[in-house]
N, C-alpha and C positions, 0 to 999 in steps of 0.2 A: 453816791460817791462825792458829788459836788458839796453836799452838806459836811462831809468829813473834811474836805479840803478847807472849807470855810472855817471850821472849828480850829484847825491848825493855824491858819492865817490870823485869826482873832487872838489865839494864845500868844503868838509871836508879837503881835501888835501891842498887847497888854504888857508883855515883858519890856518892850522898847519904851513904852510910855512910862512905865513905873521907874525906869532907870533915869529919867530926866525930871520926874516930879518929886520935889522935896518931901521930907517927913514920911518916908516909907522904907521898908527894909531893903529894897532893891536900888534906892537912890545912890547914884555914883558907884554902882557895882563895877568890879573889875571887868573891863571890856573883853578880855580874853575869856573869862569865865562866862560872861553873858553870851558871847557869840558861840562858844562851845555848847552852851545849854540849848541855844536855838538850833544849832546843827544836830544836836542829839534829839531834839523834838522832831525834826524833819526825818531823821533816819528811823526812829522808833515808829513814827506815823506811817512811813513807807512800808515797814515790815508788818504793821497792823493792817494796813489796807490790803497788802498782799495776802495776809492770812484770812481776811474776810472776803477776798475776791473768789469768784467761781472758776478756779483753775483746776484742770484735770491732772492726773498723775503724769501724763506725758509732758505737760508744760513745766511741772515741778522738776521732773527729771532733766529737762532741757536746761533750766536755770542752774541746777546743781552741777550738771556736767560742764557747761560752758564756764561757770564761775570757778570750778575746780581746775579746768584747763588754763584759765587766765592766771589763777593763783600759782599753779605749778610752773608756768612759763616765767612768771616773775621771780620765783625762787631760783630757777635754773640760771637765769640771766643776772642774778644778784651781784655777781662779780664785775659786771660792766655797769658803770655808774649811769643810772637813769635810762638805760637802753634795755627795753623788755617789750614783749609782744602783748602784755596785758591790756593796755589802752586800746590797741587795735581790735583785739578779740571782744572787748566790752562794747566798743562802738559798732562793730559789724553786727553784733547780736541785737543791740538796740535798733539799728537800721532796719532789720528784718522783722523783729518781733514787737517793737513798740517801746514807749518810754518806761512803762512799769517794769518790764523784763530787763531793759537796759540798765535801769537804776539798781535793781536787785542784783544783777550779775556784778556790777561794779562794786557795790557795797560788800557783798559776800566775798568777792575776790580779795579786797583789802583786809577784811577780817581774818579770813583763812590763811592767807599768805603771811600775815604778821605773827601767827603762831610759830612760824619758822624763823622769821626775820626780826621779830621783836615787837611786842605790844607796847603801847604807851599812849600818852595824851594826843599823839598825832594820828592814832588809828581812826577816830571818828571823822577827822578832817580828810583822811585818805578815802574813807568809805564814801563821804559826801562828794569829794572831787571826782572819783572814778564813777560814782553814780551819775553825776552831772554829765560826764563824757558819754555815758550810755544814753542819757536823755537827749543830748545834742545829736548823737548818731541817729536816734529815732526821729528827731525833727528833720534832719536831712533826708532820711528815708521817706518821710511823709511829703516832702516837697519835690521829690524827683519821680519821674515816670519810669525811669530805668536806671539801673546801677551803672555808674561810670567810675572806673577804678582810679583814674587820674584825679578827678574832682574830689573823690573820697579820700585819696591820699593827702591832698592839700589840706582838706578840712581836718584830717587826723593830725597833721602837723600843727595846725592852729590849736587844736585841743591839747596838744602837749604843753603849749604856753598857758592855756587856760588852767590846766591842772597845776602848773607851777605857780600861777598867780594865786590860786586858792591856798596852796601850801605855804607860799611866801607870806600871805596874810596871817596865817596861823603863827608863823615864826615871828612876824613883826609885832603882833599884839601880845604875844606871850613873853618875848625875850628882849624887845627893844624899848628903850626909853630915851627921850620922850616920843610920843606917837605923833609924828608930824609927816608932812609930805616928803620932806627931805630924807628922813630916816627910812621911810617906806621905799623911796626910789633907790636909796643906797642898798637896802636889803634886796630889792629886786635885781639891781645891777650885779650884785655878788652872785646871785642865783642864775643869772641869764645864760651863762655857758652851759650849765647843767640842764636848764629848760630847753636849750637848743638841741642838746644831745637827745633829750626825750622826743622832741618834735621831729628831728631827722630820723630817729629810730622808728617812729610811727610811720613816716612816709615810706621807709625802706620795707617794713613788714607788710604794709598794704600793697606796695608794688609787687612784692614776691608772692604773698599769700592771699591777697584780697579777693581776687576773682574765684579762687578755689574755695575759700571759706564761704563766700556769698552763694556759690552754687550748691554746696553741701547743706548749708542752713536753709536755703530757700526750698530745697527738696524736702527737708525735714518739716518745714512749715506746713506742708500739705497734710501731715498727719496730726497736727496740733488742733 
C-alpha cells in the first residue's frame, strides 16, 4: 500500500515540476486544469486502492449504505442553501471506520447526489472536499480515546469552512482573473456567509444526531 501512495505522490510531483520547466507540453499549463488533473489522480487512485484492498461484502455494503444516506440527505435539503447532513454523516463514518472508508463515502456521496443536483466540473472538487472531511473525521477518531459529541460538533463546524475553502479554490482558479491574494480573499469573502451556514448546519446536526449515529455505527463495526 505504501508503494502505491508513493507512485501517486511521484506522479503529482512530476506534473508540478513539468508545469514550471520550459520547453515541455505542460509548461505554463492552465492552473485550473492542472489542479483538477491532480485531484482526479487522487480520486481515481483512492478508488483503485479501494478496489485492490481486502474488504469484505459487509464493508462494501456499509460504504454503499452510508454514502447513499449522505447523498439522499443532501438532495432532500437542497432547498436550504449549504445546510445538509451529508458532511456530518461522512465525518462520523470516517471517525469510526477509518480514513479509507471516510474518503470513499465522501467521494461517492458527491458523485451520486450530483446525478440529481447536476454534474459538472465542480463534481471532482466536491468528491475531493467531502473525501477530505471523511479523512479528517478519521484523524479525529484516531486521536481520541472516546467519542465526545461537543468536540466533534466543533470540529464538524471547522470542516464546513475547510470544505468551503476547497470549493472556493476551484471557483477562484477557474473563473477569477488575475490569480492574486486579493482576488482569492475577495472570492472567499463573498462565500463566507454560505460557508458559515454549512458550518453551523454541521454543528446542529451533530448535536441532534451525533450520539445516535455514533452508537449505531459503532455497534455495526463489531460485525465488520
